TORTI-350778 format. One record per atom (N, C-alpha, C, O): x, y, z. Coordinates in steps of 0.02 Angstrom, whole numbers, plus 50000, padded with zeros to 5 digits. Atoms other than C-alpha are relative to their C-alpha. Layout:
// TORTI-350778
XYZ
...
//
This chain:
// TORTI-350778
500434994050000
500005000050000
500445006250000
500945006550036
499604993950004
500665017449955
499955004050065
499505003050105
500004995949940
501115030150088
499365004250005
499085005150059
500604996049999
499655041150035
499404995950022
498984998250060
500565004349982
498455026550050
500004998450074
499474998150105
499955001449928
499105022650224
499765005950041
499395005150090
500224994049964
498865040750280
499255000949995
498925002650044
500724999450010
497125041150205
499624995150044
499114996850073
500345005149960
496645025050293
500035001850074
499555000950110
499924998049930
497325031450458
499545005750017
499225005850070
500454994349988
496385047850441
499284997850003
498895000250044
500695002450002
494795038650398
499824996450064
499244996350086
500135003849939
494985028150555
499915004450060
499695002150113
500054995549942
495015043550666
499285000750022
499145001250082
500704999249983
493125045050657
499614993949981
499844989849940
500445005650017
491715032650650
499725001049930
499685006749907
500284999250066
490945029150480
499385004549998
499275007949948
500604995950000
489345037850531
500165007450007
500725009250026
499904992749998
489125056750526
499625003050059
499505009150059
500474997649950
488085058150685
500325004650052
499995009250075
499714996149946
489325065550808
500735001449988
501074997949950
499304998250006
491005074050822
500434995050037
500224991950086
499525004649970
492525063750866
500605003850025
500745009450002
499394997149974
494095067550963
500594997249959
500644991249949
499435002350040
495695066850859
500565005150002
500465010950018
499414995750006
497435073850838
500374998249937
500414992349919
499585001050058
498505075950683
500685002950016
500735008850033
499344997949979
500375077050715
500485000249940
500354997549887
499454999850048
501975080850618
499805002949932
500095001149881
500234996950062
501045091150487
500235007249996
500455010150046
499914992850006
501325108450417
499335003250016
498835001949982
500634997249975
500005118550510
499965007449984
500405011350002
500154993050011
499285134950449
499385001750041
498844999150027
500554998749953
498195142250586
499485004849973
498945005450001
500494995550029
497345155050474
499985007050029
499575011150009
500014993549966
497755169950585
500455005149968
500545010649995
499564995350034
498935178150462
500744998450008
501165001549975
499305001849989
500535170050525
500254995049949
499874992349909
499695004750047
501745159150430
499824992850021
499684991550079
500135007149984
501455140250419
500504997450050
501084999550052
499595002849946
502145130050564
500204992949980
499784988649969
499755006650016
503245115150525
499944995350060
499994997550117
500045005149948
503025098950622
499495001950055
499635001350114
500514997849954
501425105450701
499494994650016
499474989349985
500525004649977
499995096950790
499345003750007
499335009550029
500684997249991
498115100250788
499604995050041
499584989150025
500415004249956
496995093450926
499285002549999
499155008450011
500724998350001
495095093050910
499634995450048
499714989350046
500405003949952
493925087451049
499295002750001
499185008750007
500714998349996
492025087351049
499805005549950
499405009949965
500184995350052
491935097150887
500335006850003
500175011249963
499654993649992
493075111250946
500764998949996
501014993650015
499275000250000
494915115050919
500245001150071
500035005950104
499714999449933
495875112351081
500675003549997
500835007750039
499344997150007
497605116851021
500254999149929
500044994549894
499705000550067
498595120050862
500675003750001
500715009450023
499344996850002
500435123650836
500554995050010
500464989050001
499425004349990
502155116950876
500074998350074
499855002150117
499865001949931
502675107551033
499394998350041
499404999150102
500625001649964
500905102051077
499974992550012
500054988549966
500055007049982
500695085651169
499294997549986
498805001050000
500655003050012
499285074151116
499724997450066
500074993750101
500295002449937
498105070951264
500014992450004
499914988949954
499975007249989
498255053651338
499354996749979
498814999049995
500585003850021
497085041051259
499675002549936
499234999149909
500304997350062
496675051951108
500334996749940
500954996149937
499735002950061
496875043750939
500335005549957
500055010949949
499644995150040
498145052550830
500234997049934
500304990949928
499795001950067
498695051950649
500645003749983
500705009749996
499394996850023
500425055450580
499865003649934
499705000449884
500144996050060
500195069650456
500625002049962
500625007149927
499384998450036
501975069450387
499865000949925
499544996749894
500104998650071
501975077350214
499355003549985
499235005649928
500654996850010
500235084750238
500005007050030
500415008750072
500144993449971
499625102350274
499324999750034
498854996650008
500634999849963
498265105350404
499815007450011
500215011350035
500234993149996
497235121350399
499295000350025
498944995250028
500724999249988
495575128450454
499644999549933
499945000149880
500395000150061
494165126650329
499975006949968
500035012050003
500064993750035
493985140050197
499325003250014
498824999750019
500624996249990
492675153550227
499885004149937
500265008749922
500154996650063
491875159450064
499495005550012
498925004250032
500434994249987
491145176950076
499625002049938
499895002349883
500464997650053
489665182749971
499974994949943
500254996049889
500105005250050
489205166949877
499264999449982
498835002750012
500695001750016
487635160349794
499884992650012
499434989649982
500055007249986
487855142749865
499304998150024
499025001350068
500655002649980
486235133149878
499415003649972
498845001649986
500564996150026
485195145849784
499814998349929
499285000449906
500205002050068
485225138349610
500334993449982
500894991850004
499745006350025
485465121549527
500275000949929
500844999149915
499794998250068
485535126949344
499855007449993
499275009549993
500084992749996
485825145649335
499515002649948
499135007349963
500434997550053
484905147849170
499294997350001
498884999249960
500685002849994
483365137849225
499655003650058
499825002550116
500314995749950
482225149949317
499694996150058
499734998350115
500335003849948
481295136449413
500484997450053
500284995850109
499505002649952
482915130749496
500425005750029
500895004450066
499584994449980
483585148249528
499625004750048
499145008050028
500324995849949
483115157249690
500455005850021
500355008750074
499524994949980
484535169849689
499715007149998
499965011550032
500304993450002
483435184649643
499244999549992
498984994349971
500734999950004
481605189749648
499785006649968
499515011050001
500114993750035
481395203149516
499285002349998
499155008249990
500704998150005
479495202749515
499655000350069
499055001150073
500284999949933
479255202449704
499835007150021
500185011850003
500164993349973
478385217149791
500475001950057
500475007650080
499544998849944
479715215449927
500725000149975
500874997449921
499295000150017
481585218649923
500434999250063
500724993850073
499595000649940
482465222250089
499774994450046
500174991650083
500275005149956
481325209850177
500164992949976
500074988150014
499865006750027
481845195350064
500554996750041
501064999850058
499545003849957
482755181850163
500184993549963
499744989549948
499805005850039
483785168650072
499974993450037
499964988150006
499925006249960
483825156150216
499514994449981
499744988849972
500465005550016
482225146350174
500124996749932
499894991149921
499905002650067
482785143949994
500644996049991
500724992649940
499365003450006
484515136750028
499894992450001
499604989750048
500125007250009
484525118649967
500614996050022
501144996449990
499435003949975
485655106850068
500254994949949
500834992949950
499815005050050
485645094449922
500305003149937
500434999649888
499744996650058
486315107449802
500704997449981
501134996650024
499375003050023
487735100349696
500605004650013
501155002150025
499454995349991
488785116149714
500274999950071
500865001450082
499785000549930
488855113949903
500494994250008
501014995050039
499565005849995
489615096549888
500665001249963
501184999149987
499404998650039
490845102449755
500455004850039
501065003950040
499614995249961
491395117049864
500304996750062
500874998250081
499745003649941
491575105750015
500624995949982
501104995650020
499425003850022
492755094549916
500615004649991
501185002349998
499454995250008
493795110349883
500245003050065
500675007450063
499764997549936
494015113550069
499595005550031
499785008350082
500434994849973
492615126050095
499544997050054
499194992250041
500415002649945
491755123350263
499465004950024
498975002850054
500494994949980
490825139750294
499945005149944
500395006049903
500114995050053
490075153250183
499465004950021
499045003450062
500574995449995
488995168550178
499654999949932
499975000349880
500415000650061
487585167250051
499615006549992
499235008450037
500324993650012
486965183349974
499504999649943
499624996049894
500484999750056
485435186849866
500275004549945
500745008349955
499834995850057
485565195149696
499455005149988
498865003549997
500504994850010
484695211449656
499514998349943
499714995949890
500515000850051
483055210249562
499875006749967
500255008849923
500174993450028
482215226949522
500095005650050
499815011050042
499894995149948
482805236249677
500745000250018
501104995350007
499304999749976
484465242349746
500094995350060
500664993350074
499965004749944
484045231249897
499894992949973
499384991449943
500075006950021
484365212849861
499664995850053
499324990850037
500295003849946
483815206750032
500524997950051
501065000850054
499605002049942
484555197750181
500364993349988
500054988449968
499595006050010
485975185050171
500054995850062
499834997950116
499955004849944
486355170150281
500714997350005
501104997549957
499375003549988
487875161550358
499854992650004
499394990550040
500125007250001
487985142850324
500654996250012
501204998850003
499445004650005
489115128050351
499844995249944
499274994649922
500085004450057
489385115350214
500004992650020
500184988249981
500035006949976
489145099750320
499494995949962
498994998549938
500455004550036
488315084650243
499404998550045
499394993450080
500615000849960
486625086750326
499465004449971
499525007149916
500574996150025
484975095750310
499955006850033
499565011150011
500044993849963
485275109950432
500645004049990
501095003950032
499394996350018
486565121150347
500015007150027
500555009850040
500024992949982
485975138350402
500195001050073
499844998550118
499794998449932
486925144450554
499695006550025
499485007050083
500294993549982
486295162450552
499595002649941
499875004049888
500434997050051
484815168650451
500005007650009
500135010150064
500044992749998
484625187150408
500635002950033
500605007250076
499364997949971
486475189750447
500225006949975
500585010450010
499814993550028
486675204950334
499505002049946
499144997849919
500414997250053
485755216150213
500465002049943
501005004749954
499594998250057
486415218750036
499665005449959
499085004849941
500254994650042
486195234849939
500525001549945
501125001649959
499564998950057
486915238549767
500005007449980
499475010249966
499934993250024
487575255849722
500434999949937
500454994949902
499594999850060
488765261349585
499594999749936
499005001749936
500345000250064
488325258449403
499384995550001
498864997449975
500575004649997
487205243449438
499435003050041
498855002550021
500504996849958
486295252749577
499665005749964
499065006849972
500284994450038
486055267749464
499484997549950
498955000649943
500495002750048
485205257049332
499364997850035
498814998950009
500585002549963
484055249249462
499575005650028
498965004950035
500364994549967
483585265949540
499685004949952
499325009449973
500304995450048
483105274749379
500485003149951
500295007349911
499534997750051
484695278049281
500545004750025
500925007349984
499514995349975
485775288549396
500224998150070
499824995650110
499765001049932
486865286949550
499625004550049
499515002850107
500404995449958
485885301849616
499384996650025
499214997050084
500615003549982
484295291549614
500144994350049
499754993250095
499835005649956
485155276649697
500135002450071
499904999350119
499854997449933
485795287149842
499375002850034
499295002150094
500634997649971
484095295449866
499584994150023
499284994350076
500385005949982
483275278249866
500264996850064
499874994750107
499705002949940
484495271849997
499865004350061
499645001750113
500114995649943
484365287050110
499265000250020
499095000150079
500725000049984
482465287450096
499794993750036
499404993950083
500165006349969
482365269050141
500224999950073
499864997650117
499754999949931
483445271550295
499585004850043
499455003350102
500414995249963
482415286750347
499314997050016
499064997850071
500655003149987
480765277250327
500054994650054
499614994050096
499905005149949
481465262950430
500095003250069
499845000750119
499894996449937
482035275250564
499345002850027
499225002550087
500654997249978
480325283650569
499554994650029
499224995650080
500425005549976
479445266950589
500254997350066
499854995450109
499725002349937
480645261850727
499875005050057
499785003050114
500114994849949
480395278450817
499275000150023
499135000850083
500725000149983
478485277850809
499704993649971
499454993649915
500275006450025
477935259650793
499275000849977
498865003750012
500674999750027
476395258050685
499875006049956
499395006249917
500094994050041
476615275150605
500264998849930
500804996049921
499795000650070
476715275550415
499775006249963
499185007949963
500174994150040
476795290950306
499604997949939
499684992549912
500425001550058
475525291850166
500414999549935
500184996449887
499585000350060
476945294050041
500584995150007
501074995549971
499475005049989
477995279450106
500114995949937
499634993749905
499845003650061
478895270749964
500174992650014
500124988449970
499855006949981
479405255050058
499384996450025
498944999550054
500525003949966
478235241050105
500174999850074
500745001050094
499885000449928
478035239050291
500524994650016
500954995650059
499525005549988
478995222550284
500715002249985
501175000550021
499344997650017
480465230950197
500275005050051
500855004850069
499794995149950
480505245250321
500204996750065
500704998550096
499845003649939
480475233350468
500664996249993
501044995550040
499395003850011
481875223150389
500625004350005
501165001850020
499434995549997
482995238450385
500135002750070
500645006050082
499924997549932
482755242350570
500664997650031
501025001750060
499365002249971
484225231250627
500615002749964
501165002749992
499444996850036
485315239450494
500165006750032
500745008550040
499914993349973
485035256550570
500385000150066
500785004650078
499675000049935
485615251650744
500634995650001
500924994450054
499375003750004
487075241050682
499964992750019
500484989350018
500055007149984
486385224150733
500074995649939
500284989849944
499935003650063
486365218750551
500465004049954
500355009949941
499524996650044
487825222850436
499665001949934
499214998549910
500244997750065
487475232650277
500574999049950
501055002849950
499525001250052
488455225350132
499825004449940
499265004249916
500134995150053
488625238649997
500434998349940
501044998549943
499655001350062
489085233949819
500205006649968
499775010549949
499754993650025
490185248149757
500714998949973
501084994950001
499355001050031
491725249749646
500425006449995
501015006350013
499634993850014
492225267749604
500225003550063
499865003550113
499744996549941
493285277849723
499525005450025
499415006050085
500474994749980
492045292349722
499394997150033
499125000050081
500585003149971
490615280549760
500164997350070
499744997450115
499805002449934
491585273049905
499995005750050
499765004850107
500024994149955
491795290449980
499285001650019
499145003350077
500714998549986
489915293149965
499714995150050
499314997050093
500255005149953
489565276850057
500275001450069
499905001050118
499714998649934
490775281150197
499675006050033
499615006350094
500324993949974
489915298050215
499324998550032
499075002650071
500655001749971
488285289150260
500044999550077
499545000650111
499935000849928
488975286250435
499945006650037
499855006650098
500104993549968
488865304850468
499285000850022
499145003250077
500714999449985
486965304150462
499744993950038
499294994450079
500225006349968
486775285950516
500614996850033
500894992050007
499355001949970
488245283350637
500054992750022
500614990250031
499975006949976
487775265750691
500044994849944
500074988849957
499965004650056
487855258250517
500634995650005
501184998150016
499455004850001
488935242650513
500144998349927
499894993349901
499895000450072
489585244650336
500534994849981
501024993950017
499515004450032
490495231750229
499995001649926
499465001249894
499964998650071
491095236550056
500114993549961
500544989549980
499945006050041
490875223049923
500205002149930
499845005849897
499744998150066
491905224649765
500605004550008
501175002250007
499484995049987
492895240749793
500604999349954
501174999349976
499465000850049
493905238649633
500495005850003
501095004849993
499564994249994
494595256349655
500135001750073
500305007450089
499904998849929
494745254349842
500695002650018
500775006450066
499324997949984
496625256849839
500095007649995
500535010450028
499954992750007
496355275049785
499775003750062
499985009350074
500264996849939
495425278849947
500114995550060
499724995650108
499865004949946
496205265550059
500075003450068
499855000750119
499924996449937
496655278450191
499335001750032
499255001150093
500664998249975
494845284150207
499624993850024
499274994150074
500335006249979
494205266250215
500274997650066
499904995550111
499685002249938
495455261850350
499805004550058
499665002050113
500184995449947
495045277450450
499284998950023
499134999750082
500705001449983
493195273050444
499904993150030
499364991550054
500015006949973
493615255250500
499454995949967
499084992250000
500495003850039
492535248050362
500374994449963
500834995849925
499675005550035
493035230750299
499784999449928
499285002449907
500135000750072
493075225650116
500014992649981
500444988850004
499995006650032
492635209750022
500115001249926
499695004349893
499814998350068
493495210149853
500164993949958
500294988549985
499755005050047
493895199949698
500715002149981
500805007249947
499314997750006
495795200549692
500285000349930
500765003949918
499705000350067
496085196749508
499685004849951
499805004349890
500274995050044
495095211249438
500555005049983
500795008650027
499454995650018
496405220749340
499905003449932
500385005849903
500144996950064
495545227249183
499475005550008
499025004850049
500504994749998
494575243549156
499374998049962
499215000749910
500585002850034
493015233749112
499405004649999
498935003549960
500554995249998
491865248349154
500275006750023
500855007250044
499774993549979
491945266749195
500115000550076
500465005050099
499894999949928
491875262749380
500604995850022
500744995250081
499415004049983
493415251549370
500605001849957
501014997549940
499454997750042
494615261949267
500684999250034
501194998450001
499385000549962
495915260749405
500124992950027
500484991950076
499945006949978
495785241849422
500734997649998
501094999249951
499335002749997
497385233049474
500014994150047
499654994050097
499945005749954
497875216449552
500325002050066
500294998250115
499704997649937
498795226649683
499485003250046
499665005450101
500524996849961
497125233149748
499974997250071
499985001050120
500065003049934
496995220649892
500625001450041
500575003350100
499384998949964
498825222249940
500085007250023
500305008450079
499944993049981
498785241149940
499505001850055
499675005650101
500484998649946
497195241750045
500244996950066
500205000150118
499745003349940
497945229150168
500575004050029
500615004950090
499424996149977
499535239450178
499785006550034
500115009050079
500264993849970
498475254950220
499624998750064
499415003550098
500345001549937
497655245750365
499284997949992
498914997650041
500695002250012
496035239950283
499954992550012
500404988849992
500135007249992
495315223050334
499684997649935
499124999549918
500225002150066
495135214350166
499944992549996
500414988850014
500115007150012
494395197350126
499914998849925
499675003149889
500135002150068
494375188149961
499304996849998
499144992650040
500685002650001
492585184349910
499665001249933
499995001549881
500424998950059
491165187449787
500014993849955
500134994249895
500005006350037
491035169149737
499294998449977
498904995450014
500655001450029
489535168049624
500074998149927
500565000049895
499985001950069
489145160549455
500614995749985
500734990650018
499425004050019
490725154249371
500605000950046
501074996950044
499474999149951
491845161249509
499854995850062
499584998350111
500205004749948
491665145949619
500415000750064
500995002650060
499644999449936
492135145849804
500654996150004
501124998350037
499405004149996
493425132149778
500595003249964
501155000749968
499454996550033
494445144449672
500365004850048
500865007950028
499704995349952
494865154649828
500754999050010
501125003950009
499285000849990
496575146549858
500415002349940
500965005049948
499654997750060
497075150149678
500065007650000
500595010349983
499984992750000
496615168449696
500465002650055
500825007550045
499554998149946
497505169749863
500734998849980
501175002949995
499335001550022
499035161449788
500275005049950
500865006549950
499794994850047
499075174249648
500235006250036
500705009550013
499784994149962
499215188049778
500684999050032
501055003850040
499335001449974
500725179349853
500525000749944
501045003849954
499544999650057
501555177649682
500085007149975
500605008849946
499984993150025
501155195849645
500605003950029
500845008649998
499424996649969
502565201049763
500624999649957
501095003649967
499415000850043
503805195249631
500015005049942
500525005649907
500044995250055
503215208449508
500255006950023
499995009550073
499764993349980
504185224949518
499445005050001
499075005749953
500514994849993
503045238749581
499334997650023
498905001650042
500645002749979
501625227049625
500004999050076
500524998550107
500085001049928
500935224749802
499534994150011
498944994549994
500405005949986
500335207649855
499934998950075
499935003650114
500065001949930
500135198350019
500514994650017
500754991149972
499595005649979
501225186850120
499574993749998
498964994149991
500385006250001
500735168450123
499475000050056
498894998350044
500465000049943
499955170350295
499425004849991
498855003250007
500534995150011
498995186050248
499514997649946
498914998549953
500435002450054
498355178250087
499544994450024
498954994250007
500425005449976
497745162650176
499485002550049
498925000150050
500494996949953
496925173150313
499445003349961
498885003649986
500514996650040
495995182450174
499464995449975
498944997749952
500525004850021
495055166450133
499784995650059
499414990750050
500205003849940
494855160050312
499785004750056
499185006150063
500184996249940
494925170950468
499715006849985
499265009150021
500244993150013
494645188050389
499265000149978
498885003950006
500725000150016
492985183950302
499584997750059
499004999950066
500375002149941
492465175150462
499905005950048
499365006850076
500054994149957
492835191050561
499495004949972
499085007750009
500484995450031
491865201650437
499284997650009
498825001650015
500685002849991
490385189850455
499765000350072
499184998850086
500184999749930
490415192450643
500204993950040
500014993250098
499805006249966
491205175650686
500754999750013
501044994350013
499284999749987
492975181350722
500204996050061
499884996450114
499755004149945
493955169350831
499664993350007
499904989050043
500385006249995
492665155650809
500034995949936
499974989749938
499985003450065
492815151450624
500615002449961
500855008049971
499454998150043
494215151550497
500685000050032
501175002350002
499365000349965
495585148550626
500074993350035
499574990050051
499865005649956
496415134350716
500265002950065
500865004250072
499844997049936
496385141350892
499544997150052
498994994950036
500415002849947
495735135451061
499305003150001
499235009250004
500694997749998
493835136551062
499675000949932
499065001749928
500294999250067
493615138250874
499654993649979
499794988250005
500355005950025
492455126550780
500504995249969
501024997349942
499545005050026
493265110350727
499954999049926
499854993449902
499975000350073
493315114450542
500734999249980
501125004049984
499305001650014
494925106150487
500054996949931
499654992549913
499885002850067
495575102550312
500724997449997
501195000850015
499345003050011
497015090750275
500135000049925
499754997349886
499814999250070
497895094650111
500604995549984
501004993950028
499435004050019
499135084250012
500615004349981
501115001749958
499454995450014
500235099749989
499805007050020
499285008050052
500144993049987
500295118650003
499325001849971
499225001249910
500684998750026
498455123849989
499955005749950
499455006249914
500024994550049
498895139349887
500344998149934
500415002349890
499725002450063
499715128749752
499454996349961
499054992649990
500515003150041
498645122849607
500034992450001
499534989049990
499915007350001
499355105249621
499754996750063
499744990550067
500215002849936
498685103049798
499244999550004
498885003149970
500725001049991
496975096849852
499864997150069
500304993950099
500175002949936
496065092150012
499944992449995
499694989749945
500105007349996
496135073750063
499514998350056
499224992850056
500495000949947
495065075750220
499715006750018
500075011750020
500334993949978
493795088850273
499564998450060
499154993850058
500415000849940
493035090250447
499625006550012
499895012050004
500414994249981
491615101950497
499714998550069
499374993450079
500195001249930
491275103650683
500274993350025
499944989950065
499695006249977
492445088950707
499734993849967
499934988249986
500315005750033
491435077650592
500304999349930
500295004049890
499715001150066
492295069950441
499455000149947
498934997049955
500504998950052
491385074750283
500144995849937
500714994449922
499895003450064
491105065150121
500245004949948
500035010749947
499744995650052
492055072249974
499754998249930
499935001549882
500275001850065
491135063549834
499455004949980
499095007550022
500504995450026
490025074149723
499874998349927
500184993749900
500195001450069
489265074649550
500615000049953
500684995649911
499424999550044
490885080049468
500504994350011
500764991549963
499535005449987
491975067149555
499734993349975
500124989149953
500285006350025
490765053349509
500044999749924
500154994349895
499924999950072
490785058849327
500724998549980
500844995049931
499295001350015
492685058549331
500144992650004
500474989849960
499895007249992
492695040749395
499654996049945
499914990949922
500395003650051
491375035549268
500374999849934
500384994749899
499704999550066
492345041549118
500764999150001
501094999349949
499275000949995
494105038649184
500234993749964
500764993749932
499825006350033
494125020749121
499384997349964
499144991849979
500625001750035
492655020149003
500104993849956
500604993249920
499995006150041
492295003348923
499845002049928
499295004549913
500084997950070
492525006348736
499774994349955
499784995049894
500185005950040
491904989248679
499475001649948
499524999449891
500574998950045
490304995748603
499985007149970
499465009349946
499984993450030
490875012948545
499994999649924
500254994749896
499995000050073
490575017448362
500715000449973
501185002250010
499345000250030
492035015948241
500355006850004
500965007150009
499714993349999
492285034748245
500415001150064
500825005650066
499664999149937
492915032848424
500594995350008
500884994850063
499405004249996
494305020448384
500625004649999
500665009249959
499394996049997
496005027648431
500604995749980
501164998149979
//
């Protein structure tokens, strides 16, 4: 039996075949990346008990009686946290009946809640889990309003109860897309946003009161109440530097807003202002083309420059063809970017944190998810190499200390056609 097969068998033996409960286990002699921004630790140990991380790092003794696995040659990391995804909301994107990502004909917008529509049996969830993704934030897509609705936080465990937090954040789209939705101008989009916040504030101040000229439904106004007092984060889709300044200025009138910028392609131009406002950013790191008038200053150095200025930046916006399992590739590109003269990338630890602990912190789960630290959830991924290298892949994935299945539709298709019986193929297929 090969060394890899032996390690796989040993890892599989750590937990029972069933998925009912978390198991206690330790992995030793591995390269451990804790996800907190630091460099990987050689010859490290990770200990998980009752679904929680007990310890992770170098020089850690395995508790007496606990089963352990030799992880020599493997990397052990926290699970990836994918920020702003559409996981579980569609099966075939172009088939309307299977797509719950937007509700363009609904009379509601801010009140829309994605949680009831998330499908645990969705093929994209299993595919992402195989790629090492264990947690995600799921966001709705805008229909006919600048407000898309309320997103949810989920885990990708093989079960039926994926939603950890419903109505975790509200998403509003500004910039060019928001202008189109609001009537053709950024002016209209900002008036629509400010009016909505004012109507929600009025309703919260005088319960039951509704102005005769109210533009929001009562349900939408009530849904924005937790945004006003900061209990629910407001994710704002915005790209242009000038638009980012306008969003930051909202805190002057609504000081309790818990803002998160999504996109921020020109964020590096106003990185100092973003950092001063202590507003985090979820960005796509490989945007480097002036694809629109709001992204004329696009550069792959955007994330690195914002990070250098003190902005908390996560890699995210995994929707459509930008699948969550591509996160390590994008983080790895930011590490390689440091080799380009004049470019600004991230260190290995910073890049890995941008797809683990940082998006977890932005989601409100800092210290509990995306890290290997005492008390954190037992989301552990064992890789056959450096996770930021394209040649590496997960060999084991644990969520809350429970070993997860890695088979999915794509892996089954691969096995089916890997050694296809050609006995009855037409002559055209003779090689």
